[in-house]
C-alpha positions in Angstrom: 48.3 -179.0 52.3 44.5 -178.7 52.0 44.5 -175.4 50.0 44.4 -176.5 46.4 40.8 -175.4 46.0 40.7 -172.6 48.6 43.6 -170.5 47.3 44.4 -169.0 44.0 47.9 -169.9 42.8 50.4 -167.9 40.8 52.5 -170.3 38.6 56.2 -169.8 37.7 57.1 -171.5 34.4 60.9 -171.2 34.6 63.8 -171.0 37.0 64.2 -167.3 36.0 60.8 -166.4 37.4 61.6 -167.3 41.0 63.7 -169.3 43.4 63.5 -170.5 47.0 66.1 -171.2 49.7 65.4 -173.0 53.0 67.3 -174.8 55.8 66.2 -177.5 58.0 67.5 -177.2 61.6 71.3 -177.6 61.6 71.2 -178.7 58.0 72.6 -177.4 54.7 70.8 -174.7 52.8 68.6 -176.2 50.0 67.9 -174.1 46.9 65.2 -174.8 44.3 63.0 -173.1 41.8 59.5 -171.9 42.5 56.6 -173.8 40.9 53.7 -171.9 42.4 52.8 -169.6 45.2 49.5 -168.9 47.0 48.2 -167.3 50.2 48.4 -170.7 51.9 51.7 -172.1 50.8 54.4 -172.6 48.2 55.5 -175.4 45.8 59.0 -175.7 44.7 61.3 -178.2 42.8 64.6 -179.2 44.4 67.2 -181.8 43.6 66.3 -185.4 44.5 69.2 -185.7 47.0 68.1 -182.6 48.8 64.4 -183.7 48.9 65.5 -187.0 50.6 66.6 -185.0 53.6 62.9 -184.0 54.3 59.9 -186.0 55.4 56.2 -185.3 55.2 55.2 -183.1 58.2 58.7 -181.7 58.7 58.7 -178.1 59.9 61.0 -175.6 58.2 61.4 -172.4 60.1 63.0 -170.3 57.3 61.6 -170.4 53.8 63.1 -167.5 51.8 61.1 -167.0 48.6 62.2 -164.8 45.7 59.4 -164.4 43.2 60.4 -162.2 40.3 57.1 -160.5 40.4 57.9 -159.1 43.9 60.4 -156.3 44.7 61.4 -158.1 47.9 61.7 -161.6 49.1 59.1 -163.3 51.3 60.2 -164.9 54.6 57.9 -167.7 55.8 57.7 -170.8 58.0 56.0 -173.9 56.7 55.2 -177.6 57.1 56.0 -180.0 54.3 52.7 -181.5 53.2 53.5 -183.2 49.9 56.4 -184.7 48.0 56.1 -185.9 44.4 58.3 -186.5 41.4 58.8 -183.4 39.4 58.4 -183.0 35.6 62.0 -181.8 35.7 64.8 -184.5 35.6 66.3 -185.5 38.9 64.0 -183.1 40.8 61.3 -183.6 43.4 58.4 -181.2 44.0 57.9 -180.1 47.6 54.7 -178.4 48.7 54.8 -176.4 52.0 51.8 -175.1 53.9 52.6 -171.7 55.5 52.6 -171.6 59.3 53.5 -167.9 59.2 54.6 -165.2 56.8 57.0 -162.4 57.9 57.3 -159.4 55.7 57.1 -155.6 55.8 54.0 -156.2 53.6 52.2 -157.5 56.6 52.9 -154.4 58.7 50.0 -152.2 59.8 50.1 -149.3 57.4 48.4 -146.0 58.2 45.7 -145.8 55.6 46.0 -142.7 53.4 43.0 -140.4 53.4 41.2 -140.6 50.1 38.5 -138.2 49.0 36.4 -141.1 48.0 36.7 -143.9 50.6 33.1 -145.0 50.4 32.7 -147.8 48.0 29.9 -147.0 45.5 27.0 -149.2 44.4 29.1 -151.1 41.9 32.2 -152.1 43.9 33.9 -154.2 41.2 34.0 -151.2 38.8 35.3 -149.0 41.6 38.1 -151.3 42.5 39.1 -151.9 38.8 39.2 -148.1 38.3 41.6 -147.9 41.3 44.0 -150.1 39.4 43.9 -147.9 36.4 44.8 -144.9 38.5 48.2 -146.4 39.5 50.7 -145.8 36.7 53.6 -148.2 37.4 55.8 -149.3 34.5 56.2 -153.1 34.3 59.7 -153.1 32.7 61.7 -151.5 35.6 64.7 -153.8 36.2 66.6 -151.8 38.8 66.0 -153.3 42.3 65.9 -150.0 44.1 63.4 -148.5 41.6 61.2 -151.6 41.9 61.2 -151.2 45.7 60.1 -147.5 45.3 57.3 -148.8 43.0 56.2 -151.3 45.6 56.1 -148.6 48.3 53.9 -146.4 46.0 51.7 -149.4 45.4 51.4 -150.0 49.1 50.5 -146.3 49.7 48.0 -146.3 46.9 46.1 -149.3 48.3 46.8 -149.0 52.1 43.2 -148.0 52.8 42.1 -151.4 51.4 45.0 -153.4 52.9 44.4 -152.0 56.4 41.1 -153.9 56.6 42.7 -157.2 55.7 44.3 -159.7 58.2 48.1 -159.9 58.4 47.8 -163.3 56.6 45.9 -161.7 53.7 47.8 -158.4 53.5 51.1 -159.6 52.1 49.2 -161.7 49.5 47.1 -158.7 48.5 50.3 -156.7 47.7 51.8 -159.7 45.9 48.7 -159.9 43.7 49.0 -156.2 43.0 52.6 -156.5 42.0 51.9 -159.6 39.9 49.2 -157.6 38.0 52.0 -155.1 37.0 54.2 -157.9 35.7 51.8 -160.5 34.3 50.9 -161.3 30.8 47.3 -161.6 29.4 47.1 -165.3 30.3 47.5 -164.6 34.0 45.6 -161.3 34.3 42.1 -162.7 34.4 42.8 -164.9 37.5 44.8 -162.2 39.2 42.0 -159.7 38.7 39.5 -162.1 40.2 41.8 -162.6 43.2 42.3 -158.8 43.6 38.5 -158.2 43.6 38.0 -161.1 46.1 40.4 -159.5 48.5 38.9 -156.0 48.0 35.5 -157.5 48.8 36.9 -159.1 52.0 38.3 -155.7 53.0 35.0 -154.0 52.3 33.1 -156.5 54.4 35.6 -156.2 57.2 35.4 -152.4 57.1 31.6 -152.5 57.2 31.4 -154.9 60.1 33.8 -152.9 62.2 31.7 -149.8 62.0 
């Protein structure tokens, strides 16, 4: 898993912040807690007995990830790249590199027409102002209402996401949702990741003209 420096990671400090379920071919379902999530992969902590069923380079064709910051689970495939003792008792950390991510967040949205689609001279200020225009309450607990929020978020930023690759698009929406539910300690890194993805979309849009 050679993405520790290439990808920004969102960390989950407790079991309440996220969980994961996966199943090796013809095996039992293994459940664990999320440790971190990035565009390139996921790290989780699972019981030692469950971890012993997996070897480095094993392929898992169904990783079902439930980060609390997202209104919907993430379905992915991945390869086990690292195993290490966890800081939690009787647990092992497993790090998977994504082979593919399957989500409605990767779908090709029709970008909404905006009166100002041309990025101005100071793009960072423009993209930060776009965030301020989206009024989404961060304390909504109802799942249905959070899904409605996520749909509004997708619509508000579909013009940017439409210029990202499928591999980047789902992560872009996760970062946006995380910004709605993060504390001050996470916000700086998330904002930097948001701006980086916006810049990628801008570059892709310009090069396709």
